[in-house]
N, C-alpha and C positions, 0 to 999 in steps of 0.2 A: 512880562516876557515878550521880545521882541517876535513880530511874525516871521516864520520860516519863508525864505526866499527861494522859488521854484522855479527851474528854467527847463522852457520847452522850446526846441528847435527841429529843424530840417534842412537836410544838406550836411555833408561829411564835416565833423568837426574833430581833433585830435584827442580833446577833453572828454567828449562822450561818445566817440565812435559812431556817429550816427551814420545810416546809410547814404550815400550820395544820391544825387536827383539824376533820374533816367527820364522821367516823362512827367506826363500830367493826366490827373483825373478830376473831370468835372462834377464833382458831387459834394453837397453839403451835408450830407449825412455822414458824421464822425465815426459811425462804425465800421466804415468802409475805406477808412483812412491807410494809406500805404506811405510809410516813411521815404520811399525812393521816389516818391509822385506829388509834385504840387497841385493846386487846387485849378490852376488857369495860367495859360500862357497866350500872348499875342506878339507875334511879329519876333518871337523869340524860337530857340529850339536848344536841344543836347548835344552840344559840340562834340562830345566823346562818349556816346551811349553805351559803348562795350565795357567802358572802366567807370563811367560815372563822372561825376563833378559838376560843373554848374552849366547854369543855362545861360546862352547868349543872344544877342540880338543877330537877326538875319543879317545877311548883304544888303545893298541895296541895289538898284538896277538903273541903267542908263538908257535915254532914248537912242536907239540904232538907227542912224542914218534919218533921212528927210520923211516926211509924211507922203503916203504912198496912197493910190488911188487917184479919183478924181471927182470933183463935185460933191454931190450928197452920197457918192459909193465909196466909202471908205472902210468897211467893216473887213477887219483882217479873216480870211477862210483858211489858210493852212499857212503853215512853217513846217521844213523839213529839211535834211542833210540827205544828199545825195552823192554817193561815194562810186566811182565808175572802177571798173576791172582795171584800168590803168592807174590809178590812183586819184584821177582827177576828183576835185571836191567840188561841190554846189552846195550852197546855203540858199534855199528857194522859200520866197514869201508869196502869197496870193493875197490880193488885197482888192476889191472891188472889180472881182473880174479879169485883173491885170496880173500877170506872172513878172517876178523880179529875180534878180539872182545878186547877192551880196559880196563885197569885197571887203574883207575883213580889216585889211591893213589900212584903208582909207574910211571906212564903214560907209560906203556909197551903194546904195542900190542901183541896179541897170535893169531897165525893163525887156523882156524877152517878148516880143511879138507874136503871138501864137497862132491866130485865125481860127482857133478852136470855138467850138459852141459852149459857153461856159457861162454858170450864173454868176451874179454880181454880188449875191449876197448868201447865199448856201454855203454849209460847210463843205471844203472839199477833203477828200481824202487820198492817199498815195501809197503805193508800195513799189519795192525793187526787183523786176525780173529780166532775164536775159540782158543784162547792162543797160535797162532802159526804166525808165521811172513813169509808172502808170499813175493817172490821175482821175479821179471819179468824184462827181460833184450831186450824185443822187438826181440829177435833173436830166442831164444830157447822157448820151454815149461816151462812154469813156475812152481817152486816148493816151499816147505814151510820148516820152521825148527821150531821145537819145543824148541831149548835149548838144544838139546841132539840129535836128528836125524833127517836128512832130508826126504821128501816125493815129488817124482815129482806127478804135477798135471795132470796125463795123460788124464783125459778129457776135459780139458781145451786148448783152443787153443792158440797160440802165440798171445799175446797182445801187443797193441801199447801205448806206454807212460804209465802215473801213473793210476794204477787199483786202485779203492775207495771200501769202505763199505757203503751199503746203505740196509737198513732192515734186517742186518745180513747177508747179502749176498756179494760175492764178484762179483763185476761188472768191464768190461774192454772193450776196443775197441778191436775189430777183427782186427789182423795185415793185414791180406790178404784180409780183406774186411771192410775197414774203414768208412764205413756208417752203419756200426752193433754193436751193442754193445750186449755181453752175460752177463751172470750172473750164478751164481751157485745157489745150493739150501741153504737152513738158516743154519747157522752154520756150514756149511760143505763145503770147496772150493773143495774137492774132487770129488763131483758130479754135476751133473746139466749140464748148456751151451748147446750144441747142440749134446750132446751124449747119447747113449743109448734111454732111454724111455723119456729122456726131449728135450724141444723144447725151452729152455730159451735164445732166442735171438731177435733183435728188429731192424729192419732196417729202419733208421730214415731219409725217402726220403719225409715225408709230404711237405716241402716248398723247400729242397735244397737236392741235391743228392751227394756232393761232400763230402769228407771224414772228419771226426771227428779228433781233435786233443787233446783233454783233457775232463776229467770227473771230476765233482765236487762234491760231497754229502754233504748236510745238513740236519738238522731235517726238514725243510720245503721243499726242493725239490731236485733230482737228475739234476744238470745243464750240459748241453754237448756244447762244443765250437767247431765251425768250424773255417776257418781263417777269416772269414768276417762276423759271426752271433752267438748268443748265443741263445740256447733254454732251457726250464726246462720241467721236468715232475714231476708232483705231486700226490699223491696218494699212497697207499700200495702197495707193490711187491707181487702181488698173481698169481695163473696161469693164472688170466685172465689180468696180468699187460699190455699187448699190446692194449688191448681195454678200460681195467678200467681207467690207468694213463691218466691224465689231462694234455694236451700239451699245452705249452706257449711260445711265441716268447718272449725272454727277450730283444736282439736287430737283427736287421737285418741289422746292418753296423758293429757292433765291435765284434772282436773274437780273437783268439790268436792261434800261432802256437808253443807255448812255455808250454809244458806239466808239467816241470820240474819247472815252475814259477808261478804256480796258487797255492795260500795258502791262510790261512785264519787268522783273529783275531777275536776274538768274534765271532758274526754272521756275518761280512763282509767277502766278498772274495776279494781278489787281484789279478791282472794278467797285464803283458804287451799285448797289441794289436800287431796285425801283423807288426806294425812299430815301437814296440819299446816303446810305448806311457804307462805310467801306469794307469788303471783305478781300479774301484773296483764296487763290486755290494753290496746293500745293500737291506734288506728286504722293508723298506719303500719306498725308492727312487729309486730303481732300479739301471742302470748303471751310474757311477759318472766318470767323468774325472778328473785325477790328476795331468795332464800334463802341466797346462796351464802356470804355474811360471817356467817352467824347459824347454820349447821348445827351446831356445837358445841354452842350454847346449846339447839338442840331435842333433840340427843341427851341432854342432861343433863336438859332437863325431863321426858323421857319422856311425852311427850303423849299420851293415852290416845284411840287413831283412835276407839273405840267411843263417844265422847263428844262428838265433833267438831259433829255435827248441834247442840249447844249453843254453840258458837262465837259471836261475837259480835262487832262492829267498827264504826267509825266515822273520820271524820277530823276531829282537832282543827284545826279552820280556823283560829283565830288563831295557832296553834304549827306549822301546815302539816306535821302527822305524821298519816300514816295509822297506825291502831291495830287491833293484831289480837286479840283476846281468846279465849285457850283454855284448856280444861280439862286440869288437870295430876293434881293431888290430889283434885278434887271434881267433883262433877257439873255444875258451870258454870264458866265464866272464871275463872281464878285468877291466870292470868300473862298480860301484856299485852305482844306485839311491837310495838316503835315504828320506823317507817322514813319518812325525809322523803320527802313527795311531790315537794319539788324537786329532790332529788339522787338518789332511789332509795337512798340509804345507809342501813343499818342504824343505828339509835340506841341498841340496847340494850333491855333490857326494864324493865317497871314493875311493881310489885307495892303493894297495898293492904292495910292490916293494920287488924284490927278492936280491939276494946277490950281484948282479952288478948293482942296481939299475934301474932294468928295469922292465917294468909291469908284474907282477905274473898274471897267469890265475886261476881261480878257476873252477874245475870241477863240484863242487858242494858245495851249500852253505846251512846249517841246524842248527837247534837249538836243542839240546841234552841235557840231565841230565849230568852236570860235577859233581864235588867232593861236597859231600853233598847234590845231587841231585839238586843243582842250575841251574835253564836253563842256559845254555851256547852256544854262538854262534860259529860254528866252519865252517872251509872249508878246502875242500881237493885240493892239487894242480894238476899239470900235472907232474910234478916229482918225485911222490909217497909220499909227505908229507901232513899231516894233521897240521892244526893250530886252536888254541883255541883262542878266542878273551876275551879280559880283561872286568871286569865289570866298570859301569859308575864312581862307588866309589873306584874303585880298585886300583892296583898299578904297572900293566903293559902299559908302555906308548911308548912303541917300537915295530916294528915289525922285530921279528927274522924269518925272511919267511925261512931260509936256515940256514944248521948248521954251515956255517963259520962266518957269519956276521949278525949283528943285524943294520938295517938303519933307518934314520930319519924318521918320519914322516913330510909331506911338508904341514904344514897350511897355507889355502889362506882364507882371508877374506877382500871382497870388500863393500867397502859402497854403498848404492844407489847414486843416482847424487843429490850431496847436493849444495844447493842455485840455484836451478834450476831458468831459467827466459828465457821468449819468445825472448827479445831483449837486456836486460841489460847486458853488461860484468861486470865482477867484478874481483878483483885483490885478490888472496886467499893467504895470506901470512904464516899462521899458522894452524898446524894440531894437535888435542889434543885426545889422547885414554886414556881410563879408562881402566885397564887390572886388572884380578884378577889371582892370581897365585895357581892354584891347585899344582903345583910342583915350585919350584924355577927355576929363569929363569937367564940366565948368559949372558954375551956380546960375541957374536959369529959370524960368517959369515953367519949364517942362518936369520939374521935379515935383510928384506930389506921393505923398503916404496917406492911404486910406487904410481903416481897418473894419471889418466885419464881425459882430458878435451873435449869440445867441439870442439876444434881445432887440435884434433887426434895426438897429442902429448905428449905421455907418457913418463914421467920422471922417474927415479930411485934415491933414498936416500938412502945409507947404513946407517944403524941404529946401528954401533957397540958401540955406546955409551948407549944404551939401556941395561941397568944393574941392576939387584935385586940382592942383596946380598943373600947366600944361607940359611938365616936364616931368610929372610923375604918371606913369602907366603900368604899377605894379597893381598888388594886391594890398586893399584898404577896409579897415574897420570903420562902421559908423553906428553911433548909438542917438537913439531919439527918443524921447520922453513922451509917454502916450496920454499922459494925463488921469491915470488911474481909471482905465475902461474895464466896466465890470461884465461878465458873462462866463458861462462855464467853458467857452473856447475862445479864440479869436482867430481870425486870418488877418495877414499882412498882405496888403494889396499896394505893390510899389509901381509906379507909372515915372515914365521918361519919355521924353521926346525933345531932341535937339538936332541942328542940322550937325554932320561930319561926326557926331557921335555915337558909341557903340557901348551897349550895356550888358556886363555880365555879372550874374547874381551867382556865388557859392552856396552861402549858407543865410537862414532867417530864423532867428530866435527871439523869443520874449522872456521877460523875467516878471514872476507873479507871487502873491502871497495870498493865501486862504481868505475868502472872504465871508464866507458861511454857507450854511445850504439853502438851496432854492426854496422859498416857501412851497407847499403843497396846493394844488390849485382846487378850489372849492365851488 
């Protein structure tokens, strides 16, 4: 009697009505399998997370203008958009202690000679108040720029981390006394703080005495972050703020050491904790973990806790992804964890490569206004180059990280454990993928299919025969022989990397037949 053929799959299929893919869960435990979550994604994400569907390769990024800085001072320190009240827009970059503004039409940076005391390598932070942008490097006295003139904030102490605007006042953490925050007078960052007749400072030692790492202001409250705790102050900032403000503990266990990676989308606040795990704060539910599905990735990355103050983050608005840039092998961010702000589902991780195909470190990551004022994700490197990232529906599918070469983007799609059973071995003989081609795909060495089973015997199958004619960009099914792979489950690991090509995986499934019960261990 012929063996019964079994089919196991992931992703929407009309005949089996399997749920669509909406994210990623990095576990090898088949008891935790969710049919909507694949096992691993690299340089891919869910294009339509609310309705489900396939996972698609991320856009590429182009070199944005010429190399900035000078000599050996080329660390990107800041990228930000400054919008004045008259509608004038400035995309501003700081690199090696020099300030530049960008013309998006010509993609040319122009140096703005500032004459201010500024570090040549420290992270620079900014915020906008009274139609001026305030800059702070944590080393020197903050100053502001109107678009024409610079003014030193002589009454303001040196600030640590990102200053914030709350009730039209400039708030910051005092660098020499990190458990104290200070603030300016309303709509005037030149006066206030603890200078002259003002005593606008608050030593936050109600429950803990250690220093603050970050502030974040919303319409609801002013949040303050220590390494392992979060608090909030609610109420109007009046002359009696220290006694009128209502103090509230948000968390006694979770905090952050990454002032450059605390950001928001809508009313939610996103941040990595002191171990690099992503969280968010919501008004209704408080502190919510976002890292359950990515813990295995974090373990494998071996994030350096001592370098987490250099983490950087932003929301890719047009892709609705929260991106956490964390340091792994270098002193700056070199791996980027991606989480959907619509579903809170992990979307895998991104990496950027330089001209020698090694990891590129990002000093800063930000969303600015690009051509036609479209929100654009940008990052600044350690070698003086800025890079603008393409749109989800755009045409940029390569990473031109340096002026010398464009490098392939390495796409990785690994299915969840398919055909899982506690005791029955199966023989997996065929793998089937349904791919959608946003760009034409060609036969090249970038195609590779790996399989992983319970027997820890990963195998490779070169897929040079996977060819799509240049004029075909629709949906296509591919069937590949596995050579009778044995195991209680199997994962399909599809890899692709070629210039100008983008990969979208809709479904992945295997066919199998029963091979027998796995013998008991003795």
